[in-house]
ROGU-626716 format. One record per atom (N, C-alpha, C, O): x, y, z. Coordinates in steps of 0.1 Angstrom, whole numbers, padded with zeros to 4 digits, always signed. Layout:
XYZ ...
***
This chain:
+0086-0041-0362 +0089-0048-0349 +0083-0062-0350 +0071-0063-0352 +0091-0072-0347 +0087-0085-0348 +0082-0090-0334 +0088-0087-0324 +0071-0098-0335 +0065-0103-0323 +0073-0115-0317 +0078-0123-0325 +0074-0115-0304 +0081-0127-0298 +0071-0137-0293 +0075-0147-0286 +0058-0135-0296 +0048-0145-0292 +0046-0155-0303 +0045-0151-0314 +0046-0168-0299 +0044-0178-0309 +0030-0177-0316 +0021-0171-0310 +0029-0182-0328 +0017-0181-0336 +0006-0187-0328 +0007-0198-0322 -0006-0180-0328 -0017-0185-0321 -0018-0181-0307 -0029-0182-0301 -0007-0177-0301 -0008-0173-0287 -0012-0158-0286 -0010-0150-0295 -0017-0155-0275 -0021-0141-0273 -0016-0136-0259 -0015-0143-0250 -0013-0123-0259 -0009-0117-0246 -0022-0112-0240 -0026-0100-0243 -0028-0119-0231 -0041-0116-0226 -0040-0106-0215 -0032-0108-0205 -0047-0095-0216 -0048-0085-0206 -0061-0088-0199 -0072-0088-0206 -0061-0089-0186 -0074-0093-0179 -0080-0081-0173 -0091-0082-0168 -0074-0069-0173 -0080-0057-0167 -0069-0049-0160 -0057-0051-0162 -0074-0039-0153 -0065-0031-0145 -0062-0037-0131 -0072-0040-0124 -0050-0038-0127 -0047-0043-0114 -0049-0033-0104 -0056-0034-0094 -0042-0021-0106 -0043-0010-0096 -0038+0003-0102 -0031+0003-0112 -0042+0013-0096 -0037+0027-0098 -0032+0032-0085 -0036+0027-0075 -0024+0042-0085 -0019+0048-0073 -0020+0063-0074 -0015+0069-0083 -0025+0069-0063 -0025+0084-0062 -0017+0088-0050 -0017+0081-0040 -0009+0098-0051 -0002+0104-0040 -0012+0114-0034 -0018+0123-0041 -0014+0114-0021 -0023+0122-0014 -0016+0129-0002 -0006+0125+0003 -0022+0140+0002 -0016+0148+0013 -0021+0144+0027 -0014+0146+0037 -0033+0138+0027 -0038+0133+0040 -0045+0120+0038 -0056+0119+0033 -0038+0109+0041 -0043+0095+0039 -0057+0093+0045 -0065+0088+0038 -0058+0096+0058 -0071+0094+0065 -0083+0101+0058 -0093+0095+0056 -0080+0114+0054 -0091+0121+0047 -0094+0115+0034 -0106+0115+0030 -0084+0111+0027 -0087+0105+0013 -0094+0091+0015 -0103+0089+0007 -0090+0083+0024 -0097+0070+0026 -0112+0073+0029 -0121+0067+0024 -0115+0083+0038 -0128+0086+0042 -0136+0092+0029 -0147+0088+0027 -0129+0100+0021 -0136+0106+0009 -0140+0095-0001 -0151+0094-0005 -0130+0086-0004 -0133+0075-0013 -0144+0066-0008 -0151+0060-0016 -0144+0064+0005 -0155+0055+0011 -0168+0062+0009 -0178+0056+0006 -0169+0075+0013 -0182+0082+0013 -0187+0085-0001 -0199+0084-0004 -0178+0089-0010 -0182+0093-0024 -0184+0082-0034 -0194+0082-0041 -0174+0073-0034 -0175+0062-0044 -0176+0048-0038 -0174+0038-0045 -0178+0047-0025 -0180+0034-0018 -0168+0025-0020 -0170+0012-0020 -0156+0030-0021 -0144+0021-0020 -0140+0018-0006 -0141+0027+0003 -0136+0006-0003 -0133+0002+0011 -0118-0002+0011 -0113-0008+0002 -0112+0000+0023 -0098-0004+0024 -0097-0019+0024 -0105-0026+0030 -0087-0024+0017 -0085-0039+0016 -0071-0042+0021 -0068-0054+0024 -0062-0032+0022 -0048-0035+0027 -0042-0022+0031 -0043-0012+0024 -0034-0023+0042 -0026-0012+0045 -0011-0015+0043 -0007-0027+0045 -0004-0006+0038 +0010-0008+0034 +0020-0003+0045 +0015+0003+0055 +0032-0004+0042 +0042+0002+0052 +0041+0017+0050 +0039+0022+0040 +0044+0024+0061 +0043+0038+0061 +0029+0043+0060 +0020+0036+0065 +0027+0054+0053 +0013+0059+0052 +0007+0055+0038 +0007+0064+0029 +0004+0043+0037 -0002+0037+0024 -0014+0029+0027 -0015+0023+0037 -0023+0028+0017 -0034+0020+0018 -0039+0016+0004 -0036+0023-0006 -0046+0004+0003 -0052+0000-0010 -0067+0000-0007 -0072-0006+0003 -0075+0005-0016 -0089+0005-0016 -0094-0002-0028 -0087-0004-0038 -0107-0007-0027 -0113-0014-0039 -0128-0011-0039 -0134-0009-0029 -0133-0011-0051 -0148-0011-0052 -0154-0024-0048 -0147-0034-0046 -0167-0025-0046 -0173-0037-0042 -0170-0049-0051 -0169-0060-0047 -0169-0046-0064 -0167-0056-0074 -0153-0062-0073 -0150-0072-0079 -0144-0055-0066 -0130-0058-0065 -0123-0059-0079 -0114-0067-0081 -0128-0051-0088 -0123-0051-0102 -0109-0046-0103 -0102-0050-0112 -0105-0038-0094 -0091-0032-0094 -0089-0026-0080 -0098-0025-0072 -0076-0022-0077 -0073-0016-0065 -0068-0002-0068 -0063+0001-0078 -0072+0007-0058 -0067+0021-0058 -0057+0022-0047 -0061+0022-0035 -0044+0025-0050 -0035+0027-0039 -0034+0042-0036 -0034+0050-0045 -0033+0045-0023 -0031+0058-0018 -0018+0059-0010 -0016+0051-0001 -0010+0068-0013 +0003+0070-0006 +0004+0084-0001 +0003+0094-0009 +0005+0086+0012 +0006+0100+0017 +0020+0105+0015 +0030+0098+0018 +0021+0116+0009 +0034+0122+0005 +0034+0137+0009 +0023+0143+0011 +0046+0143+0009 +0047+0157+0011 +0040+0164-0001 +0042+0159-0012 +0033+0175+0001 +0026+0181-0011 +0036+0184-0022 +0031+0184-0034 +0048+0187-0020 +0058+0190-0030 +0060+0177-0039 +0065+0178-0050 +0057+0165-0034 +0059+0153-0041 +0047+0149-0050 +0048+0138-0056 +0036+0156-0049 +0024+0152-0056 +0027+0151-0071 +0034+0160-0077 +0021+0142-0078 +0023+0140-0092 +0012+0149-0099 +0000+0145-0100 +0016+0160-0104 +0006+0169-0111 +0003+0165-0125 -0006+0170-0131 +0011+0156-0131 +0009+0153-0145 -0001+0141-0147 -0004+0137-0158 -0005+0135-0136 -0014+0123-0138 -0027+0128-0144 -0033+0138-0140 -0033+0120-0153 -0045+0123-0160 -0057+0122-0150 -0061+0131-0144 -0064+0110-0150 -0075+0108-0142 -0079+0093-0141 -0073+0085-0148 -0087+0090-0132 -0093+0076-0130 -0107+0076-0136 -0115+0084-0132 -0109+0067-0145 -0123+0066-0151 -0129+0053-0146 -0123+0042-0147 -0141+0054-0140 -0148+0043-0134 -0160+0040-0143 -0168+0048-0145 -0160+0028-0149 -0170+0024-0159 -0183+0021-0152 -0183+0014-0141 -0194+0025-0158 -0207+0023-0152 -0215+0015-0162 -0212+0015-0174 -0225+0008-0157 -0233-0001-0165 -0243+0005-0174 -0246+0000-0185 -0249+0017-0171 -0259+0023-0179 -0261+0038-0176 -0255+0043-0167 -0269+0044-0184 -0272+0058-0182 -0280+0060-0169 -0278+0069-0162 -0288+0050-0166 -0296+0051-0154 -0286+0050-0142 -0289+0058-0132 -0276+0043-0142 -0266+0042-0131 -0259+0055-0131 -0256+0060-0120 -0255+0061-0142 -0249+0075-0142 -0258+0085-0135 -0253+0093-0127 -0271+0085-0139 -0280+0094-0133 -0281+0092-0118 -0283+0101-0110 -0281+0079-0114 -0281+0076-0099 -0269+0081-0092 -0270+0086-0081 -0257+0081-0099 -0245+0087-0093 -0247+0102-0091 -0243+0107-0080 -0253+0109-0100 -0256+0123-0099 -0265+0125-0086 -0262+0134-0078 -0275+0117-0085 -0284+0118-0073 -0276+0116-0060 -0278+0123-0050 -0268+0105-0060 -0260+0102-0048 -0250+0114-0045 -0250+0118-0033 -0243+0119-0054 -0234+0130-0052 -0241+0142-0047 -0236+0149-0038 -0253+0145-0053 -0260+0157-0049 -0265+0155-0034 -0265+0164-0026 -0270+0143-0031 -0275+0140-0017 -0264+0141-0007 -0267+0145+0005 -0251+0138-0010 -0241+0139+0000 -0233+0152-0001 -0223+0155+0006 -0238+0161-0010 -0232+0175-0011 -0218+0175-0018 -0210+0184-0014 -0215+0166-0027 -0202+0166-0034 -0204+0172-0048 -0212+0168-0056 -0196+0182-0051 -0197+0189-0064 -0192+0180-0075 -0184+0171-0073 -0199+0182-0086 -0195+0174-0098 -0199+0182-0111 -0207+0191-0110 -0194+0177-0122 -0198+0184-0134 -0212+0179-0138 -0216+0168-0133 -0218+0186-0147 -0231+0180-0153 -0228+0168-0162 -0216+0166-0166 -0238+0160-0164 -0236+0149-0174 -0233+0155-0187 -0239+0164-0192 -0222+0150-0193 -0218+0155-0207 -0215+0144-0216 -0211+0133-0212 -0217+0146-0229 -0214+0136-0239 -0200+0139-0244 -0196+0150-0247 -0193+0128-0246 -0179+0129-0251 -0179+0135-0265 -0186+0128-0274 -0173+0146-0268 -0174+0152-0282 -0167+0143-0292 -0170+0145-0304 -0158+0134-0288 -0151+0126-0298 -0157+0112-0299 -0154+0104-0308 -0166+0108-0290 -0172+0095-0289 -0187+0096-0286 -0191+0094-0275 -0195+0099-0297 -0209+0101-0295 -0215+0089-0288 -0211+0077-0291 -0224+0091-0279 -0231+0081-0271 -0224+0077-0258 -0229+0069-0250 -0212+0083-0256 -0205+0081-0243 -0207+0093-0234 -0205+0104-0238 -0212+0090-0222 -0215+0101-0213 -0208+0099-0200 -0205+0088-0195 -0205+0111-0193 -0198+0110-0180 -0200+0122-0172 -0206+0132-0177 -0196+0121-0159 -0195+0133-0150 -0181+0132-0144 -0175+0121-0144 -0176+0143-0139 -0163+0143-0132 -0165+0148-0118 -0174+0157-0115 -0158+0143-0108 -0157+0147-0094 -0143+0147-0091 -0135+0140-0096 -0139+0155-0081 -0125+0157-0077 -0123+0153-0063 -0130+0158-0054 -0112+0145-0060 -0109+0141-0046 -0103+0153-0039 -0100+0163-0044 -0100+0151-0026 -0095+0162-0018 -0081+0168-0023 -0078+0179-0020 -0074+0160-0031 -0061+0164-0036 -0062+0169-0051 -0052+0172-0057 -0075+0169-0056 -0077+0174-0069 -0076+0164-0080 -0076+0167-0092 -0075+0151-0077 -0075+0140-0087 -0089+0139-0093 -0099+0139-0086 -0089+0139-0106 -0102+0138-0113 -0106+0123-0113 -0099+0114-0117 -0119+0121-0109 -0125+0108-0109 -0137+0110-0119 -0146+0117-0117 -0136+0103-0130 -0146+0103-0141 -0155+0091-0139 -0150+0080-0139 -0168+0093-0138 -0178+0082-0138 -0184+0082-0152 -0190+0092-0156 -0182+0071-0159 -0184+0071-0174 -0193+0059-0178 -0191+0047-0173 -0202+0061-0187 -0210+0051-0193 -0206+0050-0208 -0207+0060-0215 -0201+0039-0212 -0196+0036-0225 -0204+0024-0231 -0201+0013-0228 -0215+0027-0239 -0223+0016-0244 -0215+0006-0253 -0221-0004-0258 
***
């Protein structure tokens, strides 16, 4: 496959713009994301839609309320990058303090030195909190 980019040019990717989850109760999901991972609403869309963002505004998480039959069961997960193991441990303390179930800290079997925990939103979407040195 031949590149259509001129020599010396790069197709720069600056990061993730947004992800979108289909949820069954928009208000409950907005409240969960605010309480559990401190995402705040930044925009409401037409119908039952909202965009949330972390404090860093690094990306947006779109939430769209849909009929449960329309939920996307094949979506993998959202991985949120953390700065250090200390921050990952602080997340464990935060989740324990607010009574939110999560997995224990685990090391990725395919990437030694990478550690994470998983938590699940009200619709079962996996949210991975991950430290990748």
